[in-house]
C-alpha positions as CSV (number, residue, x, y, z in Angstrom):
1,M,10.1,24.4,-14.6
2,S,8.0,21.5,-13.6
3,A,8.7,17.9,-14.6
4,S,6.6,16.2,-17.2
5,P,4.5,13.3,-16.0
6,E,6.7,10.9,-17.9
7,S,9.9,12.0,-16.1
8,S,8.1,12.1,-12.7
9,V,7.2,8.4,-12.9
10,A,10.4,6.9,-14.4
11,G,10.9,3.6,-12.8
12,F,7.3,3.4,-11.7
13,E,4.4,1.5,-13.3
14,P,0.7,2.5,-13.4
15,L,-1.4,0.1,-11.4
16,A,-4.7,1.8,-10.6
17,T,-6.5,5.2,-10.6
18,V,-7.5,7.3,-7.6
19,A,-11.1,6.6,-8.7
20,D,-10.5,2.9,-8.1
21,L,-9.4,3.5,-4.5
22,P,-11.9,5.5,-2.3
23,D,-10.9,7.0,1.0
24,G,-10.4,4.3,3.6
25,A,-10.2,1.5,1.0
26,L,-7.7,-1.2,0.3
27,L,-7.1,-2.6,-3.3
28,A,-5.1,-5.6,-4.4
29,V,-2.9,-5.0,-7.5
30,R,0.0,-6.9,-9.1
31,K,3.1,-5.4,-10.6
32,S,4.4,-6.7,-13.9
33,N,7.2,-8.5,-12.0
34,G,4.6,-10.5,-10.1
35,D,4.8,-8.6,-6.8
36,E,1.4,-8.6,-5.1
37,L,0.6,-5.3,-3.5
38,C,-2.1,-3.7,-1.4
39,L,-2.8,-0.1,-2.2
40,F,-4.4,2.0,0.5
41,N,-6.0,5.5,0.6
42,A,-5.6,7.2,4.0
43,H,-7.6,10.4,3.7
44,G,-6.2,11.1,0.2
45,S,-2.7,9.9,1.0
46,I,-2.1,6.9,-1.3
47,G,0.4,4.2,-0.4
48,A,1.4,0.6,-1.1
49,V,2.5,-2.4,1.0
50,H,3.1,-6.0,0.2
51,N,-0.3,-7.8,-0.1
52,I,0.8,-11.0,1.8
53,C,0.8,-10.9,5.6
54,T,4.3,-11.8,7.0
55,H,2.6,-13.9,9.7
56,A,0.4,-16.4,7.8
57,E,0.5,-15.4,4.2
58,F,-3.1,-14.0,4.1
59,L,-4.1,-11.2,1.8
60,M,-3.8,-7.8,3.4
61,S,-6.3,-6.4,1.0
62,D,-8.9,-8.6,2.6
63,G,-8.3,-6.8,5.9
64,Q,-9.0,-3.2,6.8
65,L,-7.4,0.1,6.9
66,L,-7.3,1.6,10.4
67,L,-7.2,5.4,10.6
68,G,-6.7,7.4,13.8
69,A,-4.7,9.8,15.8
70,G,-1.7,7.5,15.7
71,G,-1.6,7.5,11.9
72,C,-2.7,4.6,9.7
73,A,-2.3,0.8,9.9
74,V,-3.3,-2.1,7.8
75,E,-4.9,-5.0,9.7
76,C,-4.8,-8.6,8.5
77,A,-8.3,-10.2,8.5
78,W,-7.0,-13.6,9.6
79,H,-5.2,-13.2,12.9
80,G,-5.4,-9.4,13.4
81,A,-1.8,-8.5,12.9
82,Q,-1.4,-4.8,12.3
83,F,1.3,-3.0,10.3
84,D,2.1,0.7,10.1
85,C,1.1,2.0,6.6
86,R,4.2,4.1,6.1
87,S,7.0,2.0,7.5
88,G,5.5,-1.5,7.4
89,E,6.6,-2.0,11.1
90,V,4.5,-4.4,13.2
91,R,2.1,-2.5,15.5
92,R,0.4,-5.6,16.8
93,G,1.2,-9.3,16.6
94,P,1.1,-12.1,16.1
95,A,3.3,-11.0,13.2
96,I,6.9,-10.3,14.1
97,D,8.4,-9.4,10.6
98,P,7.6,-6.0,9.0
99,L,5.5,-5.7,5.9
100,P,7.4,-4.5,2.8
101,V,6.5,-0.9,1.7
102,Y,6.7,0.4,-1.9
103,D,7.3,3.9,-3.3
104,V,4.1,5.4,-4.8
105,R,3.4,8.5,-6.9
106,V,0.1,9.8,-8.0
107,V,0.1,11.8,-11.3
108,D,-3.0,13.1,-13.0
109,G,-5.2,10.6,-11.1
110,T,-3.1,7.6,-11.9
111,I,-1.4,5.6,-9.1
112,Y,2.2,4.6,-10.1
113,V,4.1,2.1,-7.9
114,G,7.9,1.9,-7.9
115,A,10.5,-0.2,-6.1
116,R,10.3,-1.6,-2.6
117,K,11.6,0.8,0.0
C-alpha cells in the first residue's frame, strides 16, 4: 500500500512547484520559521541548501548551479565559493564552512522542504 501525500510530507512544508524551478535553475524561498533556502534542480533532482553563503553572507540563489561528471555544486556569485549540492561540503574556497543542506520531497509537482540535515 502506498502512502498518501499527506503522510509522505509530514514535517515538511510546501515552498514551490517543480514548474517554478526549471532544470539547472536556482530559486530563493523562505520557510515559515524564517530560514532562507536556495532550491536547485539538477537534471530533475530537486534539493535545498541554505541561501546564505558561509563565507560572506551573499545569496547563493544569485549564483549558479554547476552540473558535471563530478555531480553538482552551487557557486556563490560574489567570491566564487563552491559547495556540493548534496552534502554542502566546500568544493572551492574562499569558504571554509559547509553550507547547510535540507531534506526535500517532491509530491505531485509540489516541492516540500523539511528539517536541516
